[in-house]
KOLVOKE-921762 format. One record per residue: residue number from 1; x, y, z of N, C-alpha, C, O in turn; residue in one letter. Coordinates in steps of 0.02 Angstrom, whole numbers, plus 50000, padded with zeros to 5 digits. Layout:
BEGIN
n = NUM&n.east = X&n.north = Y&n.up = Z&ca.east = X&ca.north = Y&ca.up = Z&c.east = X&c.north = Y&c.up = Z&o.east = X&o.north = Y&o.up = Z&res = A $
...
END
This chain:
BEGIN
n = 1&n.east = 49177&n.north = 50600&n.up = 50274&ca.east = 49153&ca.north = 50630&ca.up = 50210&c.east = 49175&c.north = 50715&c.up = 50226&o.east = 49182&o.north = 50741&o.up = 50281&res = M $
n = 2&n.east = 49180&n.north = 50742&n.up = 50167&ca.east = 49198&ca.north = 50811&ca.up = 50183&c.east = 49110&c.north = 50861&c.up = 50154&o.east = 49075&o.north = 50844&o.up = 50106&res = T $
n = 3&n.east = 49101&n.north = 50900&n.up = 50185&ca.east = 49055&ca.north = 50946&ca.up = 50160&c.east = 49068&c.north = 50993&c.up = 50105&o.east = 49121&o.north = 51023&o.up = 50116&res = S $
n = 4&n.east = 49044&n.north = 51009&n.up = 50058&ca.east = 49056&ca.north = 51057&ca.up = 50019&c.east = 49016&c.north = 51101&c.up = 49998&o.east = 48966&o.north = 51080&o.up = 49969&res = V $
n = 5&n.east = 49020&n.north = 51150&n.up = 50003&ca.east = 48968&ca.north = 51226&ca.up = 50004&c.east = 48964&c.north = 51242&c.up = 49926&o.east = 49012&o.north = 51235&o.up = 49888&res = R $
n = 6&n.east = 48908&n.north = 51262&n.up = 49910&ca.east = 48900&ca.north = 51262&ca.up = 49836&c.east = 48866&c.north = 51345&c.up = 49834&o.east = 48813&o.north = 51359&o.up = 49861&res = I $
n = 7&n.east = 48905&n.north = 51392&n.up = 49798&ca.east = 48879&ca.north = 51435&ca.up = 49816&c.east = 48828&c.north = 51447&c.up = 49766&o.east = 48821&o.north = 51404&o.up = 49723&res = P $
n = 8&n.east = 48785&n.north = 51509&n.up = 49764&ca.east = 48746&ca.north = 51513&ca.up = 49705&c.east = 48737&c.north = 51505&c.up = 49637&o.east = 48698&o.north = 51477&o.up = 49598&res = P $
n = 9&n.east = 48793&n.north = 51543&n.up = 49635&ca.east = 48812&ca.north = 51519&ca.up = 49544&c.east = 48837&c.north = 51466&c.up = 49517&o.east = 48847&o.north = 51457&o.up = 49456&res = V $
n = 10&n.east = 48851&n.north = 51421&n.up = 49572&ca.east = 48862&ca.north = 51358&ca.up = 49556&c.east = 48803&c.north = 51307&c.up = 49539&o.east = 48799&o.north = 51269&o.up = 49491&res = L $
n = 11&n.east = 48753&n.north = 51318&n.up = 49596&ca.east = 48686&ca.north = 51260&ca.up = 49599&c.east = 48652&c.north = 51242&c.up = 49552&o.east = 48618&o.north = 51192&o.up = 49555&res = R $
n = 12&n.east = 48657&n.north = 51290&n.up = 49485&ca.east = 48620&ca.north = 51255&ca.up = 49443&c.east = 48656&c.north = 51185&c.up = 49412&o.east = 48628&o.north = 51139&o.up = 49383&res = Q $
n = 13&n.east = 48719&n.north = 51191&n.up = 49425&ca.east = 48757&ca.north = 51107&ca.up = 49413&c.east = 48756&c.north = 51064&c.up = 49449&o.east = 48775&o.north = 51007&o.up = 49435&res = S $
n = 14&n.east = 48728&n.north = 51087&n.up = 49514&ca.east = 48719&ca.north = 51029&ca.up = 49564&c.east = 48641&c.north = 51014&c.up = 49581&o.east = 48628&o.north = 50976&o.up = 49628&res = T $
n = 15&n.east = 48584&n.north = 51047&n.up = 49538&ca.east = 48526&ca.north = 51023&ca.up = 49563&c.east = 48498&c.north = 51057&c.up = 49607&o.east = 48446&o.north = 51041&o.up = 49635&res = G $
n = 16&n.east = 48539&n.north = 51124&n.up = 49622&ca.east = 48510&ca.north = 51174&ca.up = 49684&c.east = 48533&c.north = 51150&c.up = 49737&o.east = 48521&o.north = 51182&o.up = 49788&res = G $
n = 17&n.east = 48565&n.north = 51101&n.up = 49741&ca.east = 48617&ca.north = 51073&ca.up = 49803&c.east = 48649&c.north = 51131&c.up = 49840&o.east = 48698&o.north = 51156&o.up = 49812&res = A $
n = 18&n.east = 48629&n.north = 51159&n.up = 49900&ca.east = 48696&ca.north = 51231&ca.up = 49934&c.east = 48752&c.north = 51191&c.up = 49974&o.east = 48801&o.north = 51218&o.up = 49999&res = K $
n = 19&n.east = 48732&n.north = 51114&n.up = 49976&ca.east = 48790&ca.north = 51088&ca.up = 50015&c.east = 48790&c.north = 51006&c.up = 49995&o.east = 48741&o.north = 50969&o.up = 49999&res = R $
n = 20&n.east = 48848&n.north = 50991&n.up = 49976&ca.east = 48851&ca.north = 50918&ca.up = 49953&c.east = 48903&c.north = 50864&c.up = 50004&o.east = 48961&o.north = 50884&o.up = 50013&res = I $
n = 21&n.east = 48892&n.north = 50829&n.up = 50020&ca.east = 48928&ca.north = 50769&ca.up = 50067&c.east = 48971&c.north = 50728&c.up = 50004&o.east = 48945&o.north = 50701&o.up = 49955&res = E $
n = 22&n.east = 49041&n.north = 50734&n.up = 50020&ca.east = 49084&ca.north = 50691&ca.up = 49955&c.east = 49131&c.north = 50656&c.up = 49993&o.east = 49138&o.north = 50663&o.up = 50053&res = V $
n = 23&n.east = 49167&n.north = 50613&n.up = 49953&ca.east = 49222&ca.north = 50584&ca.up = 49988&c.east = 49289&c.north = 50598&c.up = 49956&o.east = 49304&o.north = 50601&o.up = 49896&res = S $
n = 24&n.east = 49326&n.north = 50606&n.up = 50014&ca.east = 49405&ca.north = 50603&ca.up = 49968&c.east = 49462&c.north = 50626&c.up = 50023&o.east = 49456&o.north = 50669&o.up = 50067&res = G $
n = 25&n.east = 49520&n.north = 50583&n.up = 50008&ca.east = 49565&ca.north = 50590&ca.up = 50067&c.east = 49594&c.north = 50666&c.up = 50071&o.east = 49614&o.north = 50689&o.up = 50124&res = S $
n = 26&n.east = 49595&n.north = 50693&n.up = 50027&ca.east = 49631&ca.north = 50766&ca.up = 50000&c.east = 49585&c.north = 50805&c.up = 49970&o.east = 49534&o.north = 50777&o.up = 49952&res = T $
n = 27&n.east = 49591&n.north = 50872&n.up = 49958&ca.east = 49547&ca.north = 50938&ca.up = 49917&c.east = 49554&c.north = 50906&c.up = 49868&o.east = 49495&o.north = 50894&o.up = 49854&res = V $
n = 28&n.east = 49597&n.north = 50871&n.up = 49813&ca.east = 49596&ca.north = 50868&ca.up = 49747&c.east = 49541&c.north = 50799&c.up = 49729&o.east = 49505&o.north = 50792&o.up = 49679&res = G $
n = 29&n.east = 49547&n.north = 50757&n.up = 49784&ca.east = 49496&ca.north = 50691&ca.up = 49795&c.east = 49435&c.north = 50716&c.up = 49780&o.east = 49400&o.north = 50697&o.up = 49733&res = E $
n = 30&n.east = 49416&n.north = 50773&n.up = 49834&ca.east = 49342&ca.north = 50779&ca.up = 49854&c.east = 49317&c.north = 50825&c.up = 49801&o.east = 49257&o.north = 50828&o.up = 49791&res = V $
n = 31&n.east = 49356&n.north = 50860&n.up = 49768&ca.east = 49328&ca.north = 50900&ca.up = 49710&c.east = 49329&c.north = 50855&c.up = 49646&o.east = 49290&o.north = 50868&o.up = 49599&res = I $
n = 32&n.east = 49378&n.north = 50799&n.up = 49643&ca.east = 49375&ca.north = 50728&ca.up = 49587&c.east = 49301&c.north = 50708&c.up = 49585&o.east = 49266&o.north = 50697&o.up = 49535&res = E $
n = 33&n.east = 49280&n.north = 50703&n.up = 49665&ca.east = 49196&ca.north = 50659&ca.up = 49680&c.east = 49166&c.north = 50690&c.up = 49676&o.east = 49110&o.north = 50663&o.up = 49670&res = S $
n = 34&n.east = 49163&n.north = 50782&n.up = 49672&ca.east = 49109&ca.north = 50805&ca.up = 49665&c.east = 49087&c.north = 50832&c.up = 49590&o.east = 49037&o.north = 50864&o.up = 49573&res = L $
n = 35&n.east = 49127&n.north = 50813&n.up = 49561&ca.east = 49141&ca.north = 50814&ca.up = 49476&c.east = 49107&c.north = 50762&c.up = 49461&o.east = 49050&o.north = 50766&o.up = 49437&res = V $
n = 36&n.east = 49140&n.north = 50702&n.up = 49473&ca.east = 49094&ca.north = 50648&ca.up = 49461&c.east = 49012&c.north = 50634&c.up = 49480&o.east = 48971&o.north = 50610&o.up = 49442&res = A $
n = 37&n.east = 49002&n.north = 50658&n.up = 49548&ca.east = 48940&ca.north = 50652&ca.up = 49550&c.east = 48881&c.north = 50716&c.up = 49515&o.east = 48821&o.north = 50721&o.up = 49524&res = A $
n = 38&n.east = 48922&n.north = 50753&n.up = 49480&ca.east = 48896&ca.north = 50809&ca.up = 49450&c.east = 48930&c.north = 50844&c.up = 49401&o.east = 48951&o.north = 50901&o.up = 49412&res = H $
n = 39&n.east = 48937&n.north = 50817&n.up = 49352&ca.east = 48985&ca.north = 50819&ca.up = 49287&c.east = 48978&c.north = 50882&c.up = 49262&o.east = 49018&o.north = 50899&o.up = 49219&res = P $
n = 40&n.east = 48921&n.north = 50933&n.up = 49285&ca.east = 48896&ca.north = 50985&ca.up = 49236&c.east = 48949&c.north = 51045&c.up = 49265&o.east = 48958&o.north = 51096&o.up = 49232&res = G $
n = 41&n.east = 48984&n.north = 51032&n.up = 49334&ca.east = 49013&ca.north = 51097&ca.up = 49368&c.east = 49088&c.north = 51075&c.up = 49341&o.east = 49134&o.north = 51102&o.up = 49372&res = I $
n = 42&n.east = 49102&n.north = 51042&n.up = 49304&ca.east = 49181&ca.north = 51039&ca.up = 49289&c.east = 49198&c.north = 51087&c.up = 49243&o.east = 49258&o.north = 51104&o.up = 49240&res = A $
n = 43&n.east = 49150&n.north = 51119&n.up = 49199&ca.east = 49192&ca.north = 51169&ca.up = 49156&c.east = 49190&c.north = 51219&c.up = 49187&o.east = 49218&o.north = 51262&o.up = 49153&res = P $
n = 44&n.east = 49163&n.north = 51253&n.up = 49260&ca.east = 49133&ca.north = 51302&ca.up = 49309&c.east = 49224&c.north = 51295&c.up = 49361&o.east = 49256&o.north = 51343&o.up = 49383&res = Q $
n = 45&n.east = 49238&n.north = 51241&n.up = 49365&ca.east = 49315&ca.north = 51227&ca.up = 49419&c.east = 49353&c.north = 51213&c.up = 49399&o.east = 49403&o.north = 51236&o.up = 49425&res = L $
n = 46&n.east = 49365&n.north = 51167&n.up = 49339&ca.east = 49414&ca.north = 51142&ca.up = 49318&c.east = 49436&c.north = 51182&c.up = 49237&o.east = 49395&o.north = 51204&o.up = 49197&res = L $
n = 47&n.east = 49518&n.north = 51182&n.up = 49227&ca.east = 49533&ca.north = 51215&ca.up = 49166&c.east = 49540&c.north = 51157&c.up = 49121&o.east = 49519&o.north = 51101&o.up = 49134&res = D $
n = 48&n.east = 49579&n.north = 51181&n.up = 49054&ca.east = 49551&ca.north = 51134&ca.up = 49004&c.east = 49619&c.north = 51069&c.up = 49008&o.east = 49622&o.north = 51024&o.up = 48966&res = G $
n = 49&n.east = 49662&n.north = 51074&n.up = 49056&ca.east = 49698&ca.north = 51007&ca.up = 49072&c.east = 49681&c.north = 50964&c.up = 49126&o.east = 49705&o.north = 50909&o.up = 49141&res = S $
n = 50&n.east = 49630&n.north = 51002&n.up = 49158&ca.east = 49609&ca.north = 50944&ca.up = 49229&c.east = 49612&c.north = 50984&c.up = 49292&o.east = 49575&o.north = 50987&o.up = 49342&res = G $
n = 51&n.east = 49657&n.north = 51009&n.up = 49279&ca.east = 49675&ca.north = 51063&ca.up = 49341&c.east = 49634&c.north = 51110&c.up = 49378&o.east = 49582&o.north = 51128&o.up = 49351&res = G $
n = 52&n.east = 49647&n.north = 51132&n.up = 49431&ca.east = 49599&ca.north = 51197&ca.up = 49447&c.east = 49600&c.north = 51258&c.up = 49416&o.east = 49651&o.north = 51291&o.up = 49406&res = L $
n = 53&n.east = 49539&n.north = 51273&n.up = 49399&ca.east = 49542&ca.north = 51346&ca.up = 49369&c.east = 49577&c.north = 51386&c.up = 49418&o.east = 49591&o.north = 51371&o.up = 49476&res = N $
n = 54&n.east = 49588&n.north = 51432&n.up = 49390&ca.east = 49647&ca.north = 51476&ca.up = 49443&c.east = 49599&c.north = 51541&c.up = 49453&o.east = 49620&o.north = 51592&o.up = 49481&res = R $
n = 55&n.east = 49535&n.north = 51536&n.up = 49429&ca.east = 49479&ca.north = 51583&ca.up = 49454&c.east = 49432&c.north = 51561&c.up = 49516&o.east = 49385&o.north = 51592&o.up = 49541&res = F $
n = 56&n.east = 49450&n.north = 51519&n.up = 49526&ca.east = 49422&ca.north = 51474&ca.up = 49589&c.east = 49465&c.north = 51482&c.up = 49650&o.east = 49526&o.north = 51473&o.up = 49656&res = V $
n = 57&n.east = 49418&n.north = 51502&n.up = 49700&ca.east = 49455&ca.north = 51507&ca.up = 49772&c.east = 49415&c.north = 51467&c.up = 49813&o.east = 49356&o.north = 51475&o.up = 49827&res = N $
n = 58&n.east = 49461&n.north = 51413&n.up = 49836&ca.east = 49448&ca.north = 51348&ca.up = 49878&c.east = 49471&c.north = 51365&c.up = 49959&o.east = 49522&o.north = 51397&o.up = 49971&res = V $
n = 59&n.east = 49440&n.north = 51345&n.up = 49998&ca.east = 49441&ca.north = 51360&ca.up = 50072&c.east = 49421&c.north = 51295&c.up = 50113&o.east = 49364&o.north = 51275&o.up = 50125&res = F $
n = 60&n.east = 49483&n.north = 51266&n.up = 50131&ca.east = 49463&ca.north = 51204&ca.up = 50177&c.east = 49453&c.north = 51243&c.up = 50264&o.east = 49497&o.north = 51280&o.up = 50286&res = L $
n = 61&n.east = 49410&n.north = 51231&n.up = 50291&ca.east = 49392&ca.north = 51261&ca.up = 50364&c.east = 49408&c.north = 51316&c.up = 50357&o.east = 49442&o.north = 51335&o.up = 50405&res = N $
n = 62&n.east = 49398&n.north = 51366&n.up = 50306&ca.east = 49402&ca.north = 51454&ca.up = 50300&c.east = 49483&c.north = 51452&c.up = 50301&o.east = 49507&o.north = 51508&o.up = 50312&res = E $
n = 63&n.east = 49527&n.north = 51404&n.up = 50291&ca.east = 49598&ca.north = 51422&ca.up = 50256&c.east = 49589&c.north = 51418&c.up = 50175&o.east = 49559&o.north = 51372&o.up = 50146&res = T $
n = 64&n.east = 49617&n.north = 51466&n.up = 50149&ca.east = 49641&ca.north = 51449&ca.up = 50083&c.east = 49668&c.north = 51407&c.up = 50070&o.east = 49713&o.north = 51404&o.up = 50112&res = D $
n = 65&n.east = 49675&n.north = 51348&n.up = 50021&ca.east = 49703&ca.north = 51296&ca.up = 50017&c.east = 49779&c.north = 51318&c.up = 49987&o.east = 49828&o.north = 51284&o.up = 50002&res = I $
n = 66&n.east = 49783&n.north = 51370&n.up = 49949&ca.east = 49850&ca.north = 51405&ca.up = 49925&c.east = 49907&c.north = 51403&c.up = 50006&o.east = 49963&o.north = 51378&o.up = 50008&res = R $
n = 67&n.east = 49880&n.north = 51428&n.up = 50048&ca.east = 49899&ca.north = 51440&ca.up = 50099&c.east = 49918&c.north = 51368&c.up = 50145&o.east = 49956&o.north = 51364&o.up = 50193&res = H $
n = 68&n.east = 49881&n.north = 51315&n.up = 50113&ca.east = 49927&ca.north = 51240&ca.up = 50132&c.east = 49956&c.north = 51197&c.up = 50087&o.east = 50014&o.north = 51201&o.up = 50066&res = L $
n = 69&n.east = 49913&n.north = 51155&n.up = 50073&ca.east = 49949&ca.north = 51101&ca.up = 50022&c.east = 49927&c.north = 51105&c.up = 49961&o.east = 49955&o.north = 51071&o.up = 49918&res = Q $
n = 70&n.east = 49866&n.north = 51152&n.up = 49943&ca.east = 49842&ca.north = 51165&ca.up = 49872&c.east = 49805&c.north = 51097&c.up = 49874&o.east = 49789&o.north = 51072&o.up = 49928&res = A $
n = 71&n.east = 49791&n.north = 51069&n.up = 49816&ca.east = 49754&ca.north = 51008&ca.up = 49802&c.east = 49766&c.north = 50950&c.up = 49829&o.east = 49731&o.north = 50900&o.up = 49828&res = L $
n = 72&n.east = 49838&n.north = 50960&n.up = 49865&ca.east = 49870&ca.north = 50880&ca.up = 49903&c.east = 49826&c.north = 50898&c.up = 49978&o.east = 49802&o.north = 50853&o.up = 50012&res = E $
n = 73&n.east = 49823&n.north = 50956&n.up = 49993&ca.east = 49797&ca.north = 50971&ca.up = 50075&c.east = 49745&c.north = 50909&c.up = 50088&o.east = 49692&o.north = 50897&o.up = 50059&res = T $
n = 74&n.east = 49775&n.north = 50874&n.up = 50139&ca.east = 49722&ca.north = 50815&ca.up = 50172&c.east = 49659&c.north = 50839&c.up = 50206&o.east = 49662&o.north = 50893&o.up = 50235&res = P $
n = 75&n.east = 49602&n.north = 50806&n.up = 50207&ca.east = 49553&ca.north = 50816&ca.up = 50213&c.east = 49529&c.north = 50742&c.up = 50262&o.east = 49547&o.north = 50684&o.up = 50263&res = T $
n = 76&n.east = 49477&n.north = 50785&n.up = 50302&ca.east = 49457&ca.north = 50722&ca.up = 50370&c.east = 49380&c.north = 50741&c.up = 50362&o.east = 49354&o.north = 50784&o.up = 50326&res = A $
n = 77&n.east = 49347&n.north = 50687&n.up = 50416&ca.east = 49274&ca.north = 50686&ca.up = 50422&c.east = 49251&c.north = 50758&c.up = 50447&o.east = 49283&o.north = 50777&o.up = 50496&res = D $
n = 78&n.east = 49210&n.north = 50797&n.up = 50428&ca.east = 49167&ca.north = 50836&ca.up = 50463&c.east = 49217&c.north = 50917&c.up = 50435&o.east = 49213&o.north = 50973&o.up = 50459&res = N $
n = 79&n.east = 49254&n.north = 50895&n.up = 50384&ca.east = 49271&ca.north = 50959&ca.up = 50366&c.east = 49241&c.north = 50994&c.up = 50314&o.east = 49208&o.north = 50958&o.up = 50277&res = D $
n = 80&n.east = 49241&n.north = 51056&n.up = 50300&ca.east = 49208&ca.north = 51093&ca.up = 50261&c.east = 49231&c.north = 51122&c.up = 50212&o.east = 49263&o.north = 51172&o.up = 50229&res = T $
n = 81&n.east = 49228&n.north = 51110&n.up = 50137&ca.east = 49264&ca.north = 51139&ca.up = 50080&c.east = 49231&c.north = 51189&c.up = 50053&o.east = 49176&o.north = 51169&o.up = 50034&res = L $
n = 82&n.east = 49240&n.north = 51248&n.up = 50042&ca.east = 49197&ca.north = 51329&ca.up = 50021&c.east = 49223&c.north = 51329&c.up = 49957&o.east = 49283&o.north = 51342&o.up = 49958&res = V $
n = 83&n.east = 49202&n.north = 51321&n.up = 49909&ca.east = 49221&ca.north = 51347&ca.up = 49834&c.east = 49190&c.north = 51403&c.up = 49799&o.east = 49133&o.north = 51403&o.up = 49777&res = L $
n = 84&n.east = 49231&n.north = 51450&n.up = 49794&ca.east = 49217&ca.north = 51538&ca.up = 49783&c.east = 49233&c.north = 51548&c.up = 49716&o.east = 49291&o.north = 51570&o.up = 49714&res = L $
n = 85&n.east = 49202&n.north = 51540&n.up = 49647&ca.east = 49232&ca.north = 51567&ca.up = 49596&c.east = 49231&c.north = 51642&c.up = 49595&o.east = 49185&o.north = 51676&o.up = 49616&res = P $
n = 86&n.east = 49290&n.north = 51665&n.up = 49566&ca.east = 49290&ca.north = 51741&ca.up = 49550&c.east = 49241&c.north = 51768&c.up = 49524&o.east = 49208&o.north = 51735&o.up = 49485&res = A $
n = 87&n.east = 49220&n.north = 51838&n.up = 49539&ca.east = 49144&ca.north = 51862&ca.up = 49508&c.east = 49187&c.north = 51923&c.up = 49488&o.east = 49230&o.north = 51951&o.up = 49522&res = M $
n = 88&n.east = 49158&n.north = 51940&n.up = 49408&ca.east = 49188&ca.north = 52014&ca.up = 49376&c.east = 49125&c.north = 52044&c.up = 49357&o.east = 49071&o.north = 52015&o.up = 49349&res = A $
n = 89&n.east = 49138&n.north = 52111&n.up = 49350&ca.east = 49080&ca.north = 52120&ca.up = 49331&c.east = 49068&c.north = 52221&c.up = 49347&o.east = 49104&o.north = 52247&o.up = 49389&res = G $
n = 90&n.east = 49027&n.north = 52253&n.up = 49316&ca.east = 49033&ca.north = 52319&ca.up = 49340&c.east = 49013&c.north = 52363&c.up = 49280&o.east = 48994&o.north = 52340&o.up = 49226&res = G $
n = 91&n.east = 49019&n.north = 52423&n.up = 49294&ca.east = 49002&ca.north = 52487&ca.up = 49245&c.east = 49074&c.north = 52500&c.up = 49192&o.east = 49130&o.north = 52521&o.up = 49206&res = S $
n = 92&n.east = 49052&n.north = 52483&n.up = 49143&ca.east = 49119&ca.north = 52508&ca.up = 49084&c.east = 49125&c.north = 52576&c.up = 49072&o.east = 49157&o.north = 52602&o.up = 49026&res = A $
n = 93&n.east = 49085&n.north = 52611&n.up = 49126&ca.east = 49081&ca.north = 52679&ca.up = 49113&c.east = 49135&c.north = 52727&c.up = 49173&o.east = 49168&o.north = 52696&o.up = 49215&res = G $
n = 94&n.east = 49137&n.north = 52792&n.up = 49170&ca.east = 49154&ca.north = 52824&ca.up = 49231&c.east = 49106&c.north = 52809&c.up = 49281&o.east = 49046&o.north = 52806&o.up = 49267&res = P $
n = 95&n.east = 49134&n.north = 52796&n.up = 49353&ca.east = 49094&ca.north = 52795&ca.up = 49423&c.east = 49045&c.north = 52850&c.up = 49429&o.east = 49060&o.north = 52908&o.up = 49417&res = A $
n = 96&n.east = 48990&n.north = 52831&n.up = 49445&ca.east = 48936&ca.north = 52890&ca.up = 49462&c.east = 48957&c.north = 52931&c.up = 49517&o.east = 48998&o.north = 52901&o.up = 49552&res = D $
n = 97&n.east = 48946&n.north = 52981&n.up = 49534&ca.east = 48959&ca.north = 53027&ca.up = 49596&c.east = 48896&c.north = 53041&c.up = 49612&o.east = 48884&o.north = 53078&o.up = 49660&res = H $
END
């Protein structure tokens, strides 16, 4: 099983869980298992075609999957997958000094 760390912004879709153990032999399968168990997280992770939203960063054991084999990256027992949706915001006006 792969442990998926859920950031606070996504926890409302996982019943408040901070970490979820799911099965899958690749990063893509792990994400599919996570979505199957918690369908409410799908709109935050996946785009309209079912692929990973480009604003979501995924790390396997602290390495960005874009530097590995992306969603085809193999996973093993005791791996940790971290989901980090990009955050945006800030002031619309000039910076305060």
